[in-house]
C-alpha positions as CSV (number, residue, x, y, z in Angstrom):
1,M,17.5,-22.2,-42.4
2,A,15.2,-21.0,-45.2
3,N,13.2,-24.3,-45.1
4,A,13.0,-24.4,-41.3
5,S,9.4,-24.5,-40.1
6,A,8.1,-21.6,-38.1
7,P,7.8,-22.1,-34.3
8,P,4.3,-23.2,-33.2
9,R,1.9,-20.5,-32.3
10,R,-0.7,-20.5,-29.6
11,V,-4.0,-20.1,-31.3
12,L,-6.4,-20.3,-28.4
13,D,-6.2,-18.3,-25.2
14,T,-7.3,-19.9,-21.9
15,V,-10.9,-18.6,-22.1
16,Q,-11.4,-20.1,-25.5
17,R,-9.7,-23.4,-24.6
18,E,-12.0,-23.7,-21.5
19,N,-15.1,-22.7,-23.6
20,F,-16.6,-19.8,-21.6
21,A,-15.8,-16.8,-23.8
22,D,-19.4,-15.7,-23.9
23,L,-19.4,-15.2,-20.1
24,V,-16.4,-12.8,-19.9
25,E,-15.6,-9.2,-20.7
26,P,-13.4,-9.2,-23.9
27,S,-11.1,-6.5,-22.6
28,R,-10.2,-8.5,-19.5
29,R,-10.1,-12.1,-20.7
30,S,-6.3,-12.1,-20.9
31,L,-6.3,-12.0,-17.0
32,V,-7.4,-15.7,-17.1
33,K,-4.4,-17.9,-17.3
34,V,-3.1,-21.4,-16.9
35,L,-0.8,-22.2,-14.1
36,E,1.8,-24.7,-15.1
37,F,3.5,-26.6,-12.3
38,S,7.0,-27.9,-12.5
39,F,7.6,-30.9,-10.2
40,E,11.2,-31.1,-10.9
41,G,13.2,-30.8,-7.7
42,Q,10.1,-30.7,-5.6
43,S,9.7,-33.0,-2.6
44,I,5.9,-33.5,-2.9
45,S,3.8,-35.0,-5.7
46,P,0.0,-35.0,-5.9
47,K,-0.5,-38.7,-5.1
48,E,1.5,-38.4,-1.9
49,V,-1.0,-36.1,-0.2
50,E,-2.7,-37.7,2.8
51,V,-4.3,-34.7,4.6
52,V,-6.2,-31.8,3.0
53,L,-6.8,-28.7,5.1
54,F,-9.0,-25.8,3.9
55,D,-10.2,-22.5,5.3
56,I,-13.8,-22.6,6.5
57,Y,-14.2,-18.8,5.9
58,S,-13.2,-19.0,2.3
59,L,-15.3,-20.4,-0.6
60,D,-12.2,-20.4,-2.8
61,S,-10.3,-22.6,-0.2
62,F,-13.2,-25.0,0.0
63,A,-13.3,-25.2,-3.8
64,A,-9.6,-26.1,-3.7
65,A,-10.3,-28.9,-1.3
66,C,-13.0,-30.2,-3.8
67,A,-10.5,-29.9,-6.7
68,A,-8.0,-32.0,-4.7
69,R,-10.7,-34.5,-3.7
70,S,-11.6,-35.1,-7.4
71,F,-8.1,-36.6,-7.8
72,L,-7.3,-38.0,-4.4
73,G,-10.5,-39.9,-3.8
74,Q,-11.2,-41.8,-0.5
75,G,-8.6,-42.6,2.1
76,V,-7.5,-39.0,2.5
77,H,-8.3,-36.9,5.6
78,Y,-10.2,-33.7,4.9
79,E,-10.6,-31.0,7.5
80,G,-11.9,-27.5,7.7
81,V,-9.7,-25.1,9.8
82,T,-9.2,-21.4,10.3
83,R,-6.1,-19.2,9.9
84,N,-5.5,-19.3,13.7
85,G,-3.0,-22.1,13.5
86,Y,-2.2,-25.7,14.4
87,K,-4.3,-25.8,17.5
88,D,-7.5,-25.7,15.3
89,I,-6.8,-29.1,13.9
90,V,-9.4,-31.6,15.4
91,D,-7.5,-34.7,14.3
92,T,-4.1,-34.3,15.9
93,N,-2.9,-37.7,14.7
94,L,-1.1,-36.2,11.7
95,E,2.5,-37.1,12.6
96,G,4.6,-38.0,9.6
97,K,1.9,-37.3,7.0
98,V,2.0,-35.2,3.9
99,V,-0.4,-32.3,4.5
100,A,-1.8,-30.0,1.7
101,M,-3.0,-26.6,3.0
102,L,-5.2,-25.3,0.2
103,G,-6.2,-21.6,0.3
104,V,-4.9,-21.3,3.9
105,C,-1.5,-20.6,5.5
106,W,-0.5,-20.1,9.1
107,K,2.1,-17.9,10.7
108,Y,5.7,-19.1,10.8
109,M,5.7,-20.6,14.3
110,E,2.5,-22.6,13.6
111,M,3.9,-23.9,10.4
112,K,7.1,-24.9,12.1
113,E,5.1,-26.7,14.8
114,L,3.4,-28.7,12.2
115,I,6.7,-29.5,10.5
116,Q,8.2,-30.6,13.9
117,A,5.7,-33.4,13.9
118,E,7.7,-34.8,10.9
119,N,5.1,-33.7,8.4
120,K,5.7,-32.6,4.8
121,I,3.6,-29.6,3.9
122,L,2.2,-28.3,0.6
123,V,0.7,-24.8,0.6
124,L,-1.2,-23.5,-2.4
125,D,-2.6,-20.0,-1.6
126,S,-3.7,-16.9,-3.4
127,Q,-3.4,-14.7,-0.4
128,E,-0.1,-12.9,0.4
129,D,0.4,-13.9,4.1
130,S,2.8,-13.1,6.9
131,L,5.5,-15.6,5.8
132,T,8.6,-13.8,4.5
133,E,10.8,-15.2,1.8
134,D,13.3,-16.3,4.4
135,D,10.6,-18.1,6.3
136,I,9.5,-19.9,3.1
137,N,13.1,-20.9,2.3
138,E,13.7,-22.2,5.8
139,L,10.5,-24.2,5.8
140,G,11.5,-25.6,2.4
141,Q,14.6,-27.1,3.9
142,Y,12.3,-29.4,5.9
143,G,10.5,-30.7,2.8
144,S,7.8,-28.1,2.5
145,W,6.6,-26.6,-0.8
146,I,4.9,-23.2,-0.3
147,M,3.5,-21.5,-3.3
148,T,1.6,-18.2,-3.3
149,Q,0.1,-16.9,-6.5
150,P,-1.9,-13.7,-6.0
151,H,-3.2,-13.8,-9.7
152,F,-4.8,-17.2,-9.3
153,G,-7.5,-18.5,-7.0
154,A,-6.6,-21.4,-4.7
155,G,-9.3,-23.6,-6.4
156,V,-7.7,-23.1,-9.8
157,M,-4.2,-23.7,-8.3
158,A,-5.3,-26.9,-6.7
159,W,-7.0,-28.1,-9.9
160,E,-3.8,-27.4,-11.9
161,F,-1.7,-29.2,-9.3
162,F,-3.8,-32.3,-8.8
163,N,-5.4,-32.6,-12.3
164,R,-2.5,-31.5,-14.4
165,G,-3.4,-31.0,-18.1
166,K,-7.2,-31.1,-17.6
167,K,-9.3,-28.0,-18.4
168,V,-10.2,-26.0,-15.3
169,P,-13.9,-26.4,-14.5
170,L,-16.0,-23.3,-15.1
171,I,-17.2,-23.1,-11.5
172,L,-13.6,-22.8,-10.3
173,R,-13.0,-19.9,-12.7
174,A,-16.2,-18.1,-11.5
175,I,-15.1,-18.5,-7.8
176,E,-11.6,-17.3,-8.7
177,D,-12.9,-14.2,-10.4
178,A,-15.2,-13.4,-7.4
179,H,-12.4,-14.1,-4.9
180,L,-9.8,-11.9,-6.6
181,G,-12.2,-9.2,-7.6
182,R,-10.7,-8.8,-11.0
183,R,-14.0,-8.5,-12.8
184,V,-13.3,-10.7,-15.8
185,F,-16.8,-12.2,-15.9
186,K,-19.7,-10.1,-17.1
187,D,-21.8,-8.8,-14.2
188,A,-18.8,-9.6,-12.0
189,D,-20.0,-7.5,-9.1
190,A,-23.3,-9.2,-9.0
191,L,-21.6,-12.6,-9.3
192,E,-19.5,-11.8,-6.3
193,D,-22.4,-10.5,-4.3
194,G,-24.5,-13.6,-5.0
195,I,-21.8,-16.2,-4.8
196,D,-23.5,-17.9,-1.9
197,A,-26.2,-19.1,-4.3
198,L,-23.8,-21.3,-6.3
199,L,-25.5,-24.4,-5.0
200,E,-29.2,-24.5,-5.7
201,D,-30.7,-25.3,-2.3
202,V,-28.1,-24.2,0.3
203,D,-26.1,-21.1,1.3
204,I,-22.7,-22.5,0.4
205,T,-20.7,-19.9,2.4
206,A,-22.7,-20.5,5.5
207,Q,-22.5,-24.3,5.1
208,I,-18.7,-24.2,4.7
209,R,-18.4,-22.4,8.1
210,E,-20.0,-25.5,9.7
211,L,-17.1,-27.7,8.5
212,N,-14.6,-26.9,11.3
213,R,-14.1,-30.6,11.8
214,A,-13.0,-33.7,10.0
215,V,-15.1,-34.0,6.8
216,V,-15.9,-37.4,5.4
217,F,-15.3,-38.1,1.7
218,K,-19.1,-38.4,1.0
219,D,-20.1,-35.3,3.0
220,E,-23.3,-33.8,1.5
221,L,-21.6,-30.5,0.7
222,F,-18.7,-32.2,-1.1
223,L,-21.2,-34.2,-3.2
224,K,-23.3,-31.2,-4.1
225,F,-20.2,-29.2,-5.2
226,E,-18.9,-32.2,-7.1
227,E,-22.0,-32.1,-9.4
228,V,-21.3,-28.5,-10.3
229,L,-17.6,-29.2,-10.7
230,K,-18.3,-32.0,-13.2
231,S,-21.1,-30.4,-15.3
232,S,-20.3,-27.3,-17.3
233,Q,-23.9,-26.8,-18.1
234,L,-25.0,-27.0,-14.5
235,A,-22.1,-24.6,-13.6
236,R,-23.4,-22.1,-16.2
237,E,-26.9,-22.3,-14.6
238,R,-25.5,-21.7,-11.1
239,V,-23.3,-18.8,-12.2
240,Q,-26.4,-17.1,-13.7
241,A,-28.3,-17.8,-10.5
242,A,-25.6,-16.2,-8.5
243,I,-25.6,-13.2,-10.8
244,S,-29.4,-12.9,-10.4
245,K,-29.1,-13.2,-6.6
246,G,-26.4,-10.5,-6.5
247,S,-28.3,-8.1,-8.8
248,G,-31.3,-8.4,-6.4
249,R,-29.0,-7.2,-3.5
250,R,-27.9,-4.0,-5.1
251,A,-30.4,-1.8,-3.3
252,E,-29.5,-3.4,0.0
253,I,-25.7,-3.0,-0.6
254,S,-26.3,0.7,-1.6
255,K,-28.2,1.2,1.6
256,H,-25.3,-0.2,3.6
257,Q,-22.8,1.9,1.7
258,Q,-24.7,5.1,2.3
259,A,-25.1,4.4,6.0
260,S,-21.3,4.0,6.3
261,S,-20.3,6.9,4.0
262,S,-19.0,9.3,6.6
263,G,-15.4,8.0,7.0
264,V,-12.5,9.6,8.7
265,V,-9.2,10.0,6.8
266,R,-6.3,8.4,8.6
267,V,-2.8,7.1,7.7
268,F,-1.0,4.1,9.2
269,R,2.1,4.9,11.1
270,H,4.1,2.3,9.1
271,F,2.5,3.3,5.8
272,P,2.2,7.1,6.0
273,A,2.0,7.8,2.3
274,W,-1.4,6.0,1.9
275,K,-4.6,7.8,2.9
276,C,-7.2,5.6,4.4
277,N,-11.0,6.4,4.5
278,V,-12.0,4.6,7.7
279,V,-15.4,3.7,9.2
280,I,-16.5,1.5,12.0
281,A,-19.4,-0.7,10.8
282,Q,-20.9,-4.1,11.1
283,S,-22.2,-5.4,7.7
284,K,-22.1,-8.6,5.7
285,F,-21.1,-6.3,2.8
286,E,-18.0,-4.8,4.4
287,G,-16.0,-5.3,1.2
288,R,-18.4,-3.3,-0.9
289,I,-18.5,-0.6,1.8
290,A,-14.7,-0.4,1.8
291,E,-14.6,-0.2,-2.0
292,R,-17.0,2.8,-1.9
293,L,-14.9,4.5,0.7
294,A,-11.9,4.1,-1.5
295,Q,-13.7,5.5,-4.5
296,D,-15.1,8.5,-2.5
297,L,-11.6,9.4,-1.1
298,A,-10.1,9.1,-4.6
299,Q,-12.7,11.5,-5.9
300,R,-11.9,14.0,-3.1
301,C,-8.2,13.8,-3.7
302,P,-7.6,14.3,-7.5
303,G,-4.1,13.5,-8.4
304,S,-3.6,11.2,-5.4
305,E,-6.0,8.4,-6.4
306,E,-3.2,5.8,-6.4
307,R,-2.7,6.5,-2.7
308,C,-6.3,6.0,-1.5
309,L,-7.9,3.0,0.1
310,G,-11.0,2.2,2.1
311,I,-11.2,0.5,5.5
312,V,-14.1,-1.0,7.5
313,M,-13.5,-2.0,11.1
314,D,-15.9,-4.5,12.6
315,L,-15.8,-4.5,16.4
316,S,-16.7,-7.6,18.3
317,Q,-16.0,-9.1,21.7
318,T,-13.0,-11.0,20.3
319,G,-11.3,-8.0,18.7
320,V,-11.5,-6.0,15.5
321,R,-11.6,-7.4,12.0
322,V,-10.2,-4.8,9.6
323,T,-11.2,-5.1,5.9
324,L,-9.1,-3.2,3.4
325,R,-9.9,-2.4,-0.2
326,S,-8.1,-0.4,-2.9
327,L,-8.9,0.5,-6.5
328,D,-7.2,-0.7,-9.6
329,G,-3.7,0.8,-9.4
330,G,-4.1,1.8,-5.8
331,P,-2.0,0.8,-2.7
332,P,-1.2,-3.0,-2.5
333,V,-3.2,-3.5,0.7
334,A,-1.8,-7.0,1.2
335,Q,1.4,-5.3,2.5
336,I,-0.6,-3.6,5.2
337,A,-2.4,-6.8,6.2
338,R,0.8,-8.8,6.3
339,H,2.4,-6.2,8.6
340,F,-0.4,-6.7,11.1
341,G,-0.4,-10.5,10.8
342,G,-3.2,-10.8,8.2
343,C,-3.3,-11.7,4.5
344,G,-4.8,-10.7,1.2
345,S,-4.1,-9.7,-2.4
346,A,-3.2,-6.4,-4.1
347,M,-6.7,-4.9,-3.9
348,R,-8.4,-6.7,-1.0
349,A,-7.1,-7.9,2.4
350,F,-7.9,-8.2,6.0
351,F,-6.4,-8.7,9.5
352,K,-7.6,-8.9,13.1
353,K,-6.3,-7.0,16.1
354,S,-7.3,-6.5,19.7
355,S,-9.6,-3.4,20.1
356,G,-7.0,-1.7,22.4
357,S,-4.3,-1.7,19.7
358,I,-6.2,-0.1,16.9
359,E,-5.5,3.5,17.6
360,S,-1.8,2.9,18.0
361,M,-1.7,1.7,14.4
362,F,-2.6,5.2,13.0
363,E,-0.9,8.6,13.1
364,Q,-2.8,10.8,15.5
365,P,-4.1,14.2,14.2
366,E,-2.0,17.2,15.3
367,V,-3.6,20.5,16.5
368,M,-2.3,23.6,14.9
369,L,-1.1,26.0,17.6
370,R,-1.0,29.1,15.4
371,D,-1.9,30.3,11.9
372,V,0.4,29.4,9.0
373,A,0.5,31.6,5.9
374,C,0.6,30.2,2.4
375,L,4.2,30.5,1.1
376,H,6.1,28.9,-1.7
377,Y,9.6,27.3,-1.4
378,G,11.6,26.1,-4.3
379,L,12.9,22.6,-4.2
380,G,16.1,23.5,-6.0
381,V,17.3,20.3,-7.6
382,K,14.0,19.4,-9.2
383,A,13.1,23.0,-9.9
384,L,9.6,22.5,-8.5
385,S,7.4,24.7,-6.4
386,C,6.1,23.2,-3.2
387,V,3.2,24.7,-1.3
388,C,3.2,25.4,2.4
389,L,-0.3,24.7,3.7
390,S,-2.6,27.6,4.7
391,L,-3.7,26.7,8.2
392,S,-5.4,28.3,11.1
393,A,-4.9,27.8,14.8
394,G,-7.1,24.8,15.9
395,D,-7.0,23.1,12.5
396,L,-6.3,19.4,12.6
397,V,-3.6,18.0,10.4
398,T,-2.3,14.5,9.8
399,V,1.5,14.5,9.5
400,M,3.0,12.0,7.1
401,R,6.6,13.0,7.2
402,R,8.8,15.0,9.6
403,G,12.4,16.3,9.9
404,E,12.8,17.8,6.4
405,H,15.0,20.9,5.7
406,H,14.9,23.1,2.6
407,K,18.0,24.9,1.4
408,E,16.1,28.2,1.3
409,S,15.4,27.9,5.0
410,P,17.9,25.4,6.4
411,M,17.3,26.4,10.1
412,D,13.6,25.4,9.9
413,D,12.3,21.9,10.4
414,W,9.5,21.0,8.0
415,S,6.7,18.4,8.0
416,W,4.5,17.1,5.2
417,G,0.8,16.5,5.8
418,F,-2.8,17.2,4.9
419,K,-5.8,18.8,6.6
420,V,-7.9,16.1,8.3
421,H,-11.3,17.5,7.1
422,E,-9.9,18.5,3.6
423,P,-7.6,15.6,2.7
424,H,-7.0,17.0,-0.8
425,K,-5.1,19.9,0.7
426,E,-1.7,18.5,1.2
427,G,1.7,20.3,1.6
428,W,4.5,21.5,3.9
429,L,4.0,23.0,7.3
430,P,6.6,24.1,10.0
431,T,7.1,21.3,12.5
432,L,7.1,23.9,15.3
433,S,3.6,25.1,14.4
434,Y,1.9,22.1,15.9
435,S,4.5,20.7,18.4
436,V,4.6,20.9,22.2
437,Y,7.9,19.7,23.7
438,V,8.7,18.3,27.2
439,A,12.1,18.6,28.8
440,I,13.5,15.2,30.0
441,F,16.2,16.6,32.3
442,D,17.4,19.8,33.9
443,K,19.7,22.2,32.0
444,P,21.0,25.5,33.5
445,S,21.0,28.7,31.6
446,P,24.1,28.8,29.3
447,G,24.2,32.6,29.5
448,Q,22.4,35.9,29.7
449,G,19.2,36.1,27.8
450,V,18.6,32.3,27.7
451,E,16.3,30.6,30.2
452,E,17.2,27.6,32.3
453,V,15.1,24.4,31.7
454,K,13.7,22.1,34.4
455,E,12.7,18.4,33.8
456,G,9.0,18.3,32.9
457,D,8.9,21.8,31.5
458,L,6.5,22.2,28.5
459,V,7.7,24.5,25.8
460,V,6.1,25.8,22.6
461,A,8.7,27.1,20.3
462,K,8.1,29.5,17.5
463,V,11.6,29.8,15.9
464,Q,14.7,27.6,16.2
465,R,18.2,28.9,15.6
466,G,20.9,26.4,16.0
467,S,20.8,25.0,19.6
468,Y,18.3,27.6,20.8
469,A,14.6,28.1,20.4
470,Y,12.5,31.2,20.8
471,G,9.1,30.5,22.4
472,S,7.1,30.2,25.6
473,R,7.1,28.0,28.7
474,L,3.7,26.4,29.0
475,P,2.2,26.5,32.6
476,R,-0.3,24.0,33.9
477,G,-4.0,25.1,33.8
478,P,-5.7,28.1,32.1
479,I,-3.4,30.6,30.4
480,E,-4.0,34.3,30.4
481,A,-0.8,35.4,28.7
482,L,2.6,33.9,27.7
483,E,6.0,35.4,27.9
484,K,8.5,34.6,25.1
485,S,12.1,33.8,25.8
486,W,15.1,31.9,24.4
487,F,15.6,28.3,25.6
488,P,18.4,25.8,25.0
489,F,16.9,23.4,22.5
490,D,18.1,20.1,21.1
491,E,16.7,16.6,20.5
492,D,18.5,15.2,23.6
493,L,16.9,17.8,25.9
494,F,13.4,18.0,24.5
495,K,11.0,15.3,23.2
496,R,7.8,16.0,21.3
497,V,4.6,15.4,23.3
498,H,2.2,12.8,21.8
499,P,-0.7,14.4,20.0
500,S,-3.4,13.0,22.3
501,S,-1.6,14.4,25.3
502,V,-1.2,17.8,23.5
503,A,-5.0,17.9,22.9
504,A,-5.5,17.4,26.7
505,I,-3.0,20.1,27.6
506,L,-4.5,22.5,25.2
507,E,-8.0,21.8,26.5
508,E,-6.8,22.5,30.1
509,A,-5.1,25.7,28.9
510,G,-8.3,27.0,27.3
511,F,-6.8,27.1,23.8
512,F,-9.9,26.0,22.1
513,T,-11.8,29.1,23.3
514,R,-8.8,31.4,22.8
515,K,-6.9,30.3,19.8
516,D,-4.6,33.3,19.7
517,I,-2.6,32.1,22.8
518,F,0.4,31.1,20.8
519,A,0.2,33.7,18.1
């Protein structure tokens, strides 16, 4: 054992091996890695691929198609598609073929439809999409190989798959860095903002969007990209040109960011812990605007930076495109996008919805019915002190959690939320302090001192004790004065009125001119 040779050590990292160390930030170079494919037990090999599909809205996906083209050559069908599904394919004569989807993946039913045509499918994608692990396993039983790697660009993944063992071209690394937003390259923001200048005489991103069709092997855009793919020196020149182009756009980007700086803080109903700084805007720099919104919200909410993200909503006739961005260490926005049928990576994602469904995705602000004093309640087990928000009647709050009870006040129902206009002020508030309840059936008086309840009665409760609540019946129309009484009160009898309906009821009652009605 004493004479045994030491195990081999890896001397060069990926950046050194691929010879572009002078272009990257030393502290972030370790993020550039090699992806080693294992073909053992897999049903698809590179030489079997007969059809290549790529996303016309993604430069990274187009780069992946070019990486595959460098290995596959002629005789392969190339086509630009969108993420809408199988119906977008122009050449429908794909039955029984091996299809490589590079930088694009469809929803489960569209993927299954493609498989039912007796196709074998290879998916290489950097975006976390709507396919679940069970979906991937089921599709794998039909000969599919679906691989999602959020830390690699699709172009790099395709190169490693089809050109195994060869160094990844510099242009693919630059596109990967811009696509993932990980800022490994020097002047990475400028590189991303000027990425459309990678080819000398064309706007590459605009040209790719024209490829929603079958693309011939010698297509002009393929040939132009091939030159940069093969020449490291030319790639360096084009990367510097992109950085210069992006640097020249800084003033324009800043102008767009400032014009869209007044966001509204909301939370998704299915992701209530994450605060979203939301604006409605149309801009070709929507990603940069969303990043600034995330930064601004994080600065306003010290101590909660890891829960802040920015959202830009672009309204059009076909629906709403929602762009999400978070900061390093912030919410994994791909989870949100996947929930709504979109895709993305940890810090950047998007999805599309109909304009009528947008409001239902968010928690609606609640109107405080009365003042709430600032109190402190011990949390017991953790020996912490938890603040009850100081609120005034008419304040708007976003509730993130309901139905909690503290041992110090077990009869009271508590909610956790924050003030809409001061999102850094977050804490507990009594659920009854913002709730209007509607009776869903009749219930007679159980005894002296307790009122009967009729279906449709609106009740504002101030105190709950067991199965009874002390409060006021809310009449329709303007209110002069309210009488307080005890009512039978339980979750089967009363349901909480939706916040938007509460606002309308309060407006009709004259609450916003006399905020002491429920004092």
